[in-house]
C-alpha positions in Angstrom: -0.1 -0.1 -0.2 2.6 2.5 0.9 5.1 1.2 -1.9 2.1 2.8 -4.2 1.9 5.9 -2.6 5.5 6.6 -2.7 5.2 5.2 -6.8 2.2 7.5 -7.2 4.2 10.4 -5.9 7.2 9.9 -8.0 5.0 9.7 -10.8 3.2 12.7 -10.3 6.9 14.2 -10.1 7.7 12.9 -13.3 4.3 13.7 -14.8 5.0 17.0 -13.7 8.3 17.5 -15.2 7.1 16.4 -18.3 4.1 18.9 -18.5 6.2 21.6 -17.6 7.3 24.4 -20.5 10.6 24.9 -21.4 11.2 28.5 -21.3 14.7 29.8 -22.7 14.8 32.7 -20.6 13.3 31.3 -17.2 14.8 31.4 -14.1 15.4 27.9 -12.0 16.8 26.8 -9.0 19.6 24.0 -9.4 18.1 20.6 -8.8 14.6 21.5 -9.0 13.8 19.3 -11.4 10.1 19.2 -11.0 9.8 23.1 -11.5 8.0 23.9 -8.7 10.3 26.3 -7.5 11.9 24.7 -4.5 14.5 22.1 -4.5 13.2 19.4 -1.8 12.9 16.0 -1.1 10.8 15.0 -4.0 13.4 16.8 -6.7 16.3 14.5 -4.8 14.0 11.2 -5.2 13.4 11.9 -8.9 17.2 12.7 -9.9 18.3 9.5 -8.1 15.5 7.4 -10.2 16.9 9.2 -13.1 20.5 8.6 -12.2 19.7 4.7 -12.0 16.9 4.3 -14.5 17.7 7.1 -17.2 16.5 4.5 -20.1 13.0 4.8 -18.9 12.6 8.7 -19.2 11.0 10.4 -22.5 13.5 12.8 -24.5 11.8 15.8 -23.0 12.0 14.8 -19.5 15.7 13.5 -20.3 16.4 17.5 -21.4 14.8 18.8 -18.2 16.3 16.5 -15.8 19.9 17.0 -17.3 19.3 20.8 -17.3 18.5 21.1 -13.8 20.1 18.0 -12.2 23.6 18.4 -13.8 24.9 20.1 -10.8 28.8 20.3 -12.3 27.9 21.1 -15.9 29.9 17.9 -17.0 27.1 17.0 -19.6 26.2 13.9 -17.1 24.0 13.3 -14.0 25.8 11.0 -11.8 26.7 10.3 -8.6 29.1 13.5 -8.3 25.8 15.5 -8.8 23.5 13.6 -6.6 26.4 14.7 -4.2 26.6 18.0 -5.1 23.0 18.6 -4.7 22.6 16.8 -1.6 25.6 19.1 -0.2 23.4 22.1 -1.6 20.2 21.0 -0.1 21.6 20.1 3.4 22.5 24.1 3.4 18.9 24.9 3.1 18.1 24.3 6.8 20.4 24.3 9.5 17.4 22.9 12.3 17.3 19.5 12.0 16.3 16.2 14.3 18.7 13.0 14.9 18.7 11.1 11.8 17.7 14.0 9.3 21.2 14.4 8.1 20.4 16.3 4.9 18.0 18.7 6.7 15.2 18.6 4.9 12.6 18.5 7.9 12.1 14.9 7.3 13.6 11.5 8.2 13.5 9.5 5.5 15.1 6.9 3.0 17.2 9.6 1.5 19.3 10.4 5.0 19.4 6.6 5.4 20.9 6.4 1.5 23.3 9.4 2.5 24.6 7.6 6.0 25.2 4.1 3.9 26.9 5.9 1.5 29.1 7.6 4.1 29.8 4.4 6.0 30.7 2.7 2.6 33.3 5.7 2.2 34.5 5.6 5.8 34.9 1.8 5.3 37.2 2.2 1.9 39.3 4.9 3.9 37.9 7.8 2.1 37.8 10.2 4.5 38.7 13.1 2.4 35.2 12.4 0.1 33.7 14.6 3.3 34.6 18.1 4.7 35.2 18.5 8.4 31.7 19.8 8.7 30.0 17.2 6.6 32.2 14.6 9.2 30.6 16.8 12.4 27.2 16.6 10.5 26.8 12.7 10.2 28.5 12.3 13.7 25.7 14.9 15.1 23.0 14.1 13.4 23.5 10.5 11.5 24.8 8.5 14.8 20.8 7.5 15.6 22.4 4.5 17.7 24.9 6.8 19.2 27.3 4.6 19.7 30.7 5.6 18.4 30.3 5.1 14.8 28.1 6.4 12.0 27.5 3.1 10.0 25.0 0.6 8.9 23.4 0.4 12.5 22.4 3.9 11.9 21.0 3.5 8.2 19.0 1.1 9.7 17.5 3.0 12.2 16.9 5.9 10.3 14.7 3.8 8.1 12.8 2.2 11.0 12.0 6.1 12.1 10.8 6.7 8.4 8.7 3.7 8.2 7.3 4.4 11.6 6.5 8.0 10.4 4.9 6.7 7.2 2.5 4.4 9.1 1.5 7.1 11.4 1.0 9.5 8.5 -1.2 6.9 6.8 -3.4 6.1 9.9 
């Protein structure tokens, strides 16, 4: 049931992108792929879906997504763009709760994914992928289990919080 709601939300976002007119001189917010004027969680979900499932998008959707999601202007939407956009996204709202590592006001699957990517980077000794500020952010907001490490257990706990919030929202 909840998967259908998430799929419907994602489909609505994709339809919104394809229905938006393209204006040559229109101002836009980088990352705002559904062109609703704000860069938020829905945009990140669409960008991540595009990154993994580029083949399922129409040519028109591809053009819009590439324009709005190619944060480093290298001509591709890839993990580097997702990382840059996520960093931009975390700077929008400094008031976050434990588990909300991207500071969007929600503890959700994006936060869990960010923690897993962080954990994978540290596990492969790639400490320099993140700035000191980002390390501090993950230690402050990503250490849900409140032990010495930000790891897969924290990502799992964030997923549990997300699931509990989703269940409460449908009741």
